[in-house]
Structures are given as C-alpha cells and as structure tokens.
C-alpha positions as CSV (number, residue, x, y, z in Angstrom):
1,M,77.7,44.7,-36.5
2,T,76.4,45.5,-33.0
3,D,73.9,48.0,-34.4
4,A,72.7,45.4,-37.0
5,Y,72.2,42.8,-34.3
6,R,70.2,45.4,-32.3
7,E,68.1,46.1,-35.4
8,A,67.5,42.3,-35.7
9,G,66.1,42.4,-32.1
10,V,69.0,41.4,-29.9
11,D,70.6,44.1,-27.7
12,I,74.1,43.0,-26.5
13,T,74.5,46.1,-24.5
14,A,71.3,45.4,-22.5
15,G,72.6,41.8,-22.0
16,A,75.8,43.1,-20.5
17,A,73.9,45.5,-18.2
18,A,71.7,42.7,-17.0
19,V,74.7,40.5,-16.2
20,E,76.2,43.3,-14.1
21,R,73.0,43.3,-12.1
22,F,73.0,39.5,-11.7
23,A,76.5,39.2,-10.3
24,P,75.8,40.6,-6.7
25,L,72.5,38.7,-6.6
26,A,74.3,35.4,-7.4
27,A,77.1,36.3,-5.0
28,S,74.6,36.5,-2.1
29,T,74.0,32.8,-2.5
30,H,77.6,31.6,-2.7
31,N,79.3,29.4,-0.1
32,E,82.8,28.0,0.4
33,H,82.3,25.4,-2.3
34,V,81.9,27.9,-5.1
35,V,85.1,28.0,-7.1
36,S,84.3,30.2,-10.1
37,K,82.9,33.7,-10.5
38,I,79.9,34.8,-12.5
39,G,80.9,35.8,-16.0
40,G,83.0,32.7,-17.0
41,F,82.1,30.2,-19.7
42,A,81.3,27.5,-17.2
43,A,80.8,27.3,-13.4
44,A,82.9,25.4,-11.0
45,Y,81.8,24.0,-7.7
46,A,83.7,21.8,-5.2
47,L,81.3,19.1,-3.9
48,P,81.3,18.5,-0.1
49,E,83.1,15.3,1.0
50,L,80.9,12.3,1.7
51,S,82.1,8.8,2.4
52,N,80.1,7.2,-0.4
53,P,78.8,10.1,-2.5
54,V,76.3,10.1,-5.3
55,V,75.3,13.2,-7.4
56,L,71.7,13.8,-8.1
57,A,70.4,16.3,-10.7
58,A,67.0,17.8,-11.5
59,T,65.6,20.3,-13.9
60,D,62.2,22.0,-14.1
61,G,60.3,25.2,-15.0
62,V,57.3,27.0,-13.7
63,G,55.0,26.4,-16.6
64,T,52.2,28.8,-17.6
65,K,52.2,30.4,-14.2
66,V,54.6,32.7,-16.0
67,L,51.7,34.1,-18.1
68,L,49.5,34.8,-15.0
69,A,52.4,36.5,-13.2
70,Q,53.2,38.6,-16.2
71,Q,49.6,39.6,-16.7
72,H,49.4,40.9,-13.2
73,H,52.9,42.3,-13.0
74,Q,53.9,40.1,-10.2
75,V,56.9,38.2,-11.5
76,A,59.4,38.2,-8.6
77,G,57.9,35.1,-7.0
78,L,58.5,33.1,-10.2
79,G,62.2,32.8,-9.3
80,T,61.4,31.2,-6.0
81,D,59.0,28.9,-7.7
82,L,61.7,27.8,-10.1
83,V,64.2,27.0,-7.4
84,A,61.5,25.3,-5.3
85,M,60.5,22.9,-8.0
86,V,64.1,21.7,-8.5
87,A,65.2,21.8,-4.8
88,N,62.1,19.9,-3.6
89,D,62.6,17.2,-6.3
90,L,66.2,16.8,-5.1
91,L,65.1,16.6,-1.5
92,A,62.5,13.9,-2.4
93,D,65.3,11.6,-3.4
94,G,67.3,12.3,-0.2
95,A,69.8,14.8,-1.6
96,Y,71.3,17.9,-0.1
97,P,70.7,20.6,-2.8
98,Q,74.1,22.2,-3.7
99,F,74.0,24.5,-6.7
100,F,71.6,26.0,-9.3
101,L,71.7,27.4,-12.8
102,D,68.9,29.2,-14.5
103,Y,67.8,29.7,-18.1
104,M,65.8,32.8,-19.0
105,A,64.4,33.1,-22.5
106,V,63.0,36.5,-23.5
107,G,61.7,38.2,-26.6
108,H,63.2,41.6,-25.6
109,L,65.7,41.8,-22.7
110,D,64.5,44.3,-20.1
111,P,67.4,44.5,-17.5
112,E,64.9,45.7,-14.8
113,L,62.6,42.7,-15.4
114,A,65.6,40.3,-15.7
115,A,67.0,41.5,-12.4
116,E,63.7,41.1,-10.7
117,L,63.4,37.5,-11.9
118,V,67.0,36.7,-10.9
119,G,66.4,38.4,-7.6
120,G,63.6,35.9,-7.0
121,I,65.9,33.0,-8.0
122,A,68.6,34.2,-5.6
123,S,66.1,34.5,-2.8
124,G,64.9,30.9,-3.5
125,C,68.5,29.7,-3.6
126,R,69.2,31.2,-0.2
127,E,66.1,29.5,1.2
128,A,67.2,26.2,-0.3
129,G,70.8,26.5,0.7
130,M,71.9,26.4,-3.0
131,A,74.5,28.5,-4.7
132,L,73.4,30.2,-7.8
133,I,76.6,29.7,-9.8
134,G,75.6,30.5,-13.4
135,G,72.9,30.7,-16.0
136,E,71.9,31.8,-19.5
137,T,69.8,34.7,-20.8
138,A,68.7,34.2,-24.3
139,E,67.1,37.1,-26.3
140,M,65.0,35.6,-29.1
141,P,62.6,38.2,-30.5
142,D,61.1,35.9,-33.2
143,L,60.3,33.2,-30.7
144,Y,59.0,35.1,-27.7
145,Q,56.8,38.0,-28.8
146,G,54.7,40.6,-26.9
147,G,57.1,40.8,-24.0
148,H,56.8,37.1,-23.2
149,F,59.5,35.1,-21.5
150,D,60.1,31.7,-20.0
151,L,62.2,30.3,-17.1
152,A,63.9,26.9,-16.6
153,G,66.4,25.8,-14.0
154,F,68.8,23.0,-13.3
155,G,70.1,21.9,-9.9
156,V,72.6,19.4,-8.4
157,G,72.5,17.7,-5.0
158,V,74.6,15.2,-3.2
159,A,73.7,12.3,-0.9
160,D,75.4,9.3,0.7
161,R,74.7,6.4,-1.7
162,N,73.4,4.4,1.3
163,R,70.9,7.1,2.4
164,T,69.1,8.0,-0.8
165,L,65.3,7.8,-0.8
166,P,63.0,6.0,-1.0
167,R,64.6,3.4,1.3
168,G,62.8,1.0,3.7
169,V,59.2,2.0,3.0
170,E,57.0,-0.7,4.5
171,A,53.4,-1.5,5.4
172,G,52.5,0.3,8.6
173,D,54.5,3.4,7.9
174,L,52.6,6.6,8.5
175,L,52.1,9.1,5.7
176,V,52.8,12.6,6.8
177,G,51.8,15.7,4.8
178,F,53.7,19.0,4.9
179,P,51.4,21.9,4.0
180,S,51.8,23.9,0.8
181,T,51.6,27.6,0.3
182,G,49.0,27.2,-2.4
183,V,48.8,25.8,-5.9
184,H,52.7,26.1,-6.1
185,A,53.7,25.9,-9.8
186,N,51.7,23.2,-11.6
187,G,48.2,23.0,-13.0
188,F,48.2,26.6,-14.3
189,S,46.9,25.8,-17.7
190,L,43.7,24.6,-16.0
191,V,43.9,27.5,-13.5
192,R,44.1,30.1,-16.3
193,H,41.2,28.4,-18.1
194,L,39.1,28.7,-15.0
195,L,40.1,32.4,-14.6
196,D,39.2,33.1,-18.2
197,T,35.8,31.3,-18.2
198,T,34.4,31.8,-14.7
199,G,34.1,34.7,-12.2
200,L,36.8,33.1,-10.0
201,A,39.4,35.8,-10.5
202,D,37.2,38.5,-8.9
203,Q,36.3,36.4,-5.8
204,P,37.9,37.4,-2.5
205,L,39.1,34.7,-0.1
206,A,38.3,34.6,3.6
207,D,41.8,35.5,4.5
208,G,41.5,38.8,2.7
209,R,43.6,37.9,-0.4
210,T,42.3,37.9,-3.9
211,V,42.2,34.6,-5.7
212,V,45.0,35.8,-8.1
213,A,47.2,36.8,-5.2
214,A,46.8,33.4,-3.6
215,L,47.6,31.7,-6.9
216,L,50.8,33.7,-7.3
217,T,52.1,32.9,-3.9
218,P,55.5,31.3,-4.4
219,T,56.1,27.6,-3.9
220,R,57.2,26.4,-0.5
221,I,60.8,25.2,-0.3
222,Y,61.0,22.2,2.2
223,V,64.7,21.8,2.5
224,R,65.2,23.4,5.9
225,S,62.2,21.7,7.5
226,I,62.6,18.2,6.1
227,T,66.4,17.7,5.8
228,P,66.8,17.3,9.6
229,L,64.2,14.6,9.5
230,I,66.1,12.8,6.8
231,E,69.3,13.1,8.7
232,A,67.7,11.7,11.8
233,G,66.6,8.6,9.9
234,Y,62.9,9.3,10.3
235,V,62.0,9.4,6.6
236,H,61.7,6.3,4.5
237,G,60.3,8.0,1.4
238,L,59.2,11.4,0.1
239,A,56.8,12.4,-2.6
240,H,56.9,16.0,-4.0
241,I,53.3,16.7,-5.0
242,T,53.7,18.5,-8.4
243,G,52.3,17.7,-11.8
244,G,50.1,14.7,-11.5
245,G,49.0,15.7,-8.1
246,W,48.5,13.1,-5.4
247,T,47.4,10.3,-7.8
248,D,50.7,10.2,-9.8
249,N,53.3,11.3,-7.2
250,V,52.6,9.5,-3.9
251,P,53.0,6.1,-5.5
252,R,56.5,7.0,-6.8
253,M,58.0,6.5,-3.4
254,L,56.3,3.1,-2.9
255,P,57.4,-0.4,-3.7
256,A,55.2,-2.2,-6.2
257,T,53.7,-4.4,-3.5
258,L,52.5,-1.4,-1.3
259,A,49.9,1.3,-1.6
260,A,49.1,4.6,0.1
261,E,45.8,4.6,2.0
262,I,44.8,8.3,2.4
263,D,42.4,9.4,5.2
264,V,40.3,12.0,3.4
265,S,39.1,13.4,6.7
266,S,42.6,14.2,8.0
267,W,42.8,17.7,6.6
268,A,40.5,20.1,4.9
269,W,41.4,21.5,1.4
270,P,42.3,25.2,1.6
271,E,39.7,27.5,0.4
272,L,41.5,28.3,-2.9
273,F,41.2,24.7,-4.0
274,T,37.5,24.4,-3.1
275,R,36.8,27.6,-5.0
276,M,38.6,26.3,-8.1
277,Q,36.7,23.0,-7.9
278,T,33.3,24.8,-7.6
279,A,34.1,27.3,-10.3
280,G,35.2,24.6,-12.8
281,E,32.7,21.9,-11.7
282,L,35.8,19.7,-11.3
283,T,35.5,16.1,-10.0
284,V,37.3,15.1,-6.9
285,D,39.4,12.7,-9.0
286,E,40.4,15.7,-11.3
287,M,41.4,17.7,-8.3
288,R,43.5,14.9,-6.8
289,R,45.3,14.3,-10.1
290,T,46.0,18.0,-10.8
291,F,46.7,19.8,-7.5
292,N,48.5,19.4,-4.2
293,L,45.2,20.2,-2.3
294,G,47.2,21.9,0.5
295,M,50.0,19.4,1.0
296,G,53.1,20.0,-1.1
297,M,55.2,17.1,0.3
298,V,54.3,13.7,1.7
299,A,56.6,11.5,3.7
300,A,56.5,7.8,4.7
301,V,57.8,7.5,8.2
302,A,57.9,4.8,10.9
303,P,55.1,5.3,13.5
304,E,57.5,5.6,16.4
305,H,58.9,8.7,14.9
306,W,55.6,10.6,14.6
307,S,56.0,12.5,17.9
308,A,59.5,13.7,17.0
309,I,58.3,14.8,13.6
310,Q,55.5,16.7,15.3
311,A,57.9,18.4,17.6
312,A,60.2,19.4,14.7
313,C,57.4,20.4,12.3
314,P,54.3,21.4,14.1
315,D,52.4,22.0,10.9
316,A,52.9,18.3,9.7
317,V,49.7,16.3,9.4
318,R,49.1,12.5,9.5
319,V,47.3,11.9,6.2
320,G,47.3,8.1,6.0
321,K,49.4,5.0,6.1
322,V,51.2,2.5,3.9
323,V,49.3,-0.7,3.3
324,P,49.7,-3.9,1.2
325,R,48.6,-3.2,-2.4
326,A,45.4,-4.9,-3.5
327,A,43.8,-5.1,-6.9
328,G,46.6,-3.0,-8.4
329,Q,45.5,0.2,-6.6
330,A,48.6,2.3,-5.7
331,I,46.6,4.9,-3.8
332,V,43.3,4.4,-1.9
333,W,41.1,7.2,-0.6
334,R,38.9,6.4,2.4
335,E,37.4,7.8,5.6
336,A,39.4,6.4,8.5
337,E,39.4,6.6,12.2
338,H,42.4,8.3,13.7
339,E,44.4,6.1,16.0
C-alpha cells in the first residue's frame, strides 16, 4: 500500500523524515506554557493567567510572494513573513502573541525545502515570542504541480479584556508610523506583473541591493518594539498596513466620527516603492491602496507620550494626527506644517 501511495504521488517516508527535521526547530520556540510535544494529533498550550482574559486569533498567508521566492531560490524568509503577518495582526488588536501553527501544501514533499521553510517559521516565532506548537504538511501532487507550494498560518494571542485595541482613540491623537523592511507580504500579484512587464527586476537600488533582493526581504515583526508601548498605556490604536495599504487599514482603528489626517511630507517613500511606481506608471492613489510605502504599522497615541515613544523607538515617525471626520472621508492626505 505504501508503494502504491508513492506511485500516486504521496511519499509517506519523506513526510516522516520531514517531521523529524521539524521537531528541533519547533522545540527552539517553546516556552513553559507548551504542554504537548510535536507529533501528537493536536497541540496543547496553557495560557498565561490574566485577570480578565480574552483570546484573540488570526490567520494569514504570504500570497504570491511564494512564487517570486521560489523563482529566485530564496524561500527561507517566507516563514518569517508568515509569522509576521499573523503576529502583527494580533498585536494590532492589543494581544500578546502566544502560539502558532503552520500549514504547508506541496506538490512533492522535499524534506530539505520543507525544513528550510519551517526553519524560517521557527525564526519568526522566536522573534515574535510565539511557540510553534504544531502544523500540517499536505502533499497533493494533482493540485500543486511543477514544484509549487503554499503556506498559511494560524496564531493565538491573549489580552486583558479591558486593554484590547483600539481603545480611546480621539481627535488630537498623533499618528505614529513604524518603518517597514520593504513591501512585506502583500501586493505581490502587482509586483510580479511589474517584474514581468518592465525592466524593474534588473535595476540596482542605491543601497547596493537588487530590486528582487529588496522585494524578498522578510516582513518586520513589531511585537518586541511596540508591546512595551501598549503596556505603558501609550497606544490608543494600531493599524497593520497590509492588503489594502494605507487607505483601507488606517481607518480600521478609528471610530466612525474620526479621520486620519496624513502629512505627506513627514517621510519619504523608500526607493523601492518609487521605482515600482515609476516602472508601472502607478497613480499615488494606487500606491497608497496597495503598499505600506515604508511604514508597516501606524499607531494612534496621545501627544504627551510622543517623547517617550521616540526614546523607546528612535525610528518612529510622526506621520499625522486624528481629526474629526468630514464629508465621509476616513483618511485625508495633505501637506502640513510640523508642530
């Protein structure tokens, strides 16, 4: 039966070999709350004690960035991307990320490739303070052909019910941006179209990287830098700038009566974004609704906390302020004088 299954395209032996490689990678992320061991049918995790706990969950993938990474044989960073997309979403709602599970779907299971991907996931989990407590590897030769694969992930966080975000966002709050490491893991269907139809891929950037290398830079995980700001009570709201860019994500942390006024002169788009805009002849509105433009997370904070935030996160940038909403506009872009 095992030989017949292999002839049908599924190699159980390779799957067992891959799991053996995964176990020490996952173990490197474990903490005192992990109850189970890799290899069981389900994973067990003892949640930390909070006075009024609420559990938050998030799931995501890395989209067609997988195809670009596979094409250029640089897949390890995808694991970090995967964890980042989930951990940053949990953080945006005020949660402490706790544990993570991955789902890897492949046409043909290559234990070396699988271990490289899980190694990236484990690295991301360590950065996010999450325990990798389980996952699933599915070999489906008729669904994923030509060596293709896909990744998805699921994570759980906890928070005190009275400290979830957004909370207390009000007119006059500052909007503070936390720089990204690049495009992160959204917008890659457009990115790949630009690479295929323009000369963008061959252009070097001023920092010495190729455009492709910059595009494949893993997503920044903001847990370590922003969690202390949440704990200190500085943060009223957070927006993770992913699919939908600034236009769709910043308003998600705002009450219906308020808007985000963004000072377009407060930061310069990194070169990678300007190159993409020029190559694709993309409008500013398209760029704002597709990409993070150099800021992967935006916080609403009380003005009196700005100095403390600067001290804790020197790379943070004041990008605007919260204002009363007018004419139904949730986000307004304008030149503004810095106070």
